[in-house]
C-alpha positions in Angstrom: 98.9 134.7 125.2 99.4 137.1 126.9 102.9 138.7 128.0 103.0 137.2 131.2 101.7 133.5 130.4 104.8 130.9 129.8 104.3 128.5 127.0 104.4 125.5 129.6 101.7 126.9 131.7 99.6 127.4 128.4 100.4 123.6 127.1 99.2 122.9 131.1 96.4 124.9 130.8 95.3 123.3 127.2 96.0 119.8 128.6 93.7 120.6 131.8 91.1 121.5 129.4 91.0 118.4 127.3 91.0 116.7 130.8 88.0 118.5 131.3 86.5 117.7 128.1 86.6 113.9 128.3 83.6 114.1 131.6 81.3 115.9 128.4 82.0 113.7 125.8 81.0 110.7 127.9 77.4 111.8 128.1 77.1 110.8 124.1 77.4 107.5 123.0 77.2 107.9 119.5 75.0 109.3 116.3 71.3 108.6 115.8 70.3 107.0 112.8 67.0 106.0 111.0 65.2 102.6 111.4 62.3 104.1 109.5 62.7 107.1 107.2 58.9 107.7 106.4 56.3 105.3 106.9 52.3 106.6 106.6 50.4 104.7 108.9 46.9 105.5 109.9 47.0 109.8 109.3 50.4 110.2 110.3 53.6 110.1 108.2 56.4 108.6 111.3 60.1 108.4 111.1 62.2 106.2 113.7 65.8 107.3 114.7 67.8 105.3 117.0 70.9 105.4 118.9 70.7 101.5 119.9 73.6 101.2 122.5 73.6 97.9 124.9 74.2 98.6 128.8 75.4 96.1 131.5 74.6 98.3 134.2 70.6 98.9 134.0 70.8 101.9 131.9 68.4 102.9 129.3 70.8 103.4 126.5 68.6 102.0 123.9 67.0 105.8 122.7 64.3 106.3 120.1 62.8 109.7 118.7 59.9 109.5 116.8 59.1 112.1 114.3 56.0 112.6 113.3 53.8 114.6 110.1 50.5 114.9 110.1 48.5 113.5 106.8 45.3 115.5 105.5 46.0 118.0 108.6 47.2 120.9 109.6 49.4 119.6 112.5 49.8 117.4 115.2 46.8 117.8 117.9 48.2 118.5 121.1 47.3 114.9 122.9 48.9 112.7 120.5 50.9 109.6 122.3 53.3 108.1 121.2 54.8 104.5 122.7 58.0 102.3 122.0 58.3 99.5 123.0 60.9 97.1 122.6 61.5 92.9 122.3 64.4 90.9 122.2 64.4 88.7 118.9 67.3 86.1 119.8 66.1 85.3 122.9 62.7 84.6 125.1 62.6 88.6 126.9 59.7 90.0 128.1 58.4 93.2 125.9 59.6 96.6 127.1 57.5 100.1 126.7 58.3 103.7 127.6 56.0 106.3 127.1 57.7 108.9 124.6 57.9 112.5 125.7 57.9 115.6 123.3 61.0 117.0 122.9 61.3 121.0 123.2 57.4 120.6 124.1 57.0 119.6 120.3 54.2 117.1 119.8 55.6 116.1 116.8 58.9 115.1 117.9 59.3 112.6 120.9 61.9 110.9 122.4 61.8 107.3 124.3 64.5 105.8 126.3 64.7 102.0 127.5 67.2 99.4 128.7 68.7 97.3 125.8 70.4 94.6 128.0 72.7 92.5 125.7 73.5 92.7 121.8 71.9 91.7 119.4 68.7 92.1 117.1 65.9 93.7 119.1 61.6 93.9 117.7 60.6 97.8 117.9 57.0 98.8 117.9 56.0 102.5 118.0 52.1 103.1 118.7 50.6 106.7 118.3 47.0 107.7 120.2 45.3 110.7 119.6 42.6 112.6 118.2 44.0 111.7 114.5 43.4 108.2 115.5 45.6 104.7 115.8 48.8 104.1 114.2 51.6 101.3 114.4 54.7 101.2 113.1 57.1 98.4 113.2 60.5 97.6 112.7 63.7 96.0 114.0 67.5 97.2 114.8 70.4 95.6 115.8 71.8 96.6 119.9 75.8 97.3 120.3 77.5 98.0 122.9 79.7 101.4 122.4 82.6 100.8 120.4 84.5 103.8 121.5 87.4 104.1 123.4 86.9 105.0 127.4 86.8 109.3 128.3 90.1 108.7 130.1 91.7 106.9 127.2 91.0 110.2 125.5 94.5 111.5 128.2 96.3 109.0 126.9 96.0 109.5 123.5 96.8 112.9 123.7 99.7 112.8 125.9 102.6 111.6 123.4 101.5 115.2 121.7 101.7 117.1 124.9 104.9 116.1 125.4 106.4 116.5 122.1 104.6 120.2 122.2 106.7 120.9 125.6 110.1 119.7 124.5 109.5 122.2 120.8 108.6 125.0 123.2 112.0 124.1 125.5 114.1 124.1 122.4 112.0 127.5 120.9 113.1 129.3 124.0 116.7 128.0 124.2 117.1 129.1 120.6 115.8 132.7 121.7 117.8 133.0 124.8 120.7 132.1 122.3 120.2 134.5 120.1 119.9 136.9 122.7 123.1 135.5 124.5 121.7 135.0 127.8 123.2 131.6 126.9 127.1 131.0 126.2 127.2 129.4 122.7 128.7 125.7 122.7 132.2 125.2 121.6 132.4 123.0 118.3 
């Protein structure tokens, strides 16, 4: 804290920073997890990671990362294409597909997002097609709505601590003023 910064303005700045953080916290809805750790299919060793968030607002929140490792080859060729498809298992629904895009330009890590419009079990099908030949991996995943509190609630949860901090700072300032003799001591 600089000499011109008061404790109140410092706490206010801290509170404003916490408010600003809620906007960036909203972008992440949970950690991905593997639904296929390592499965040999064709000339590939395939892993599938997912963050299966269901949404009601047409957002493609069902995220899938496909990690490819070559078997019997030095590297995955650049022309390798990955397609991710999902289909609801708990009700009649059409299969949704998306062509995965390389992450950071790496063919070995590819990403696709699909809309999971309800909570429930989904079949997941990943197909790989490229110079090393075709491959197919299937799995299942449970889609759920994000159970985290809304980012705006972060402010509500933080508010009591900010208030306590401001009261504590006020008491410290009063104690220092009493010690310096700026404020007369109360009679006992």
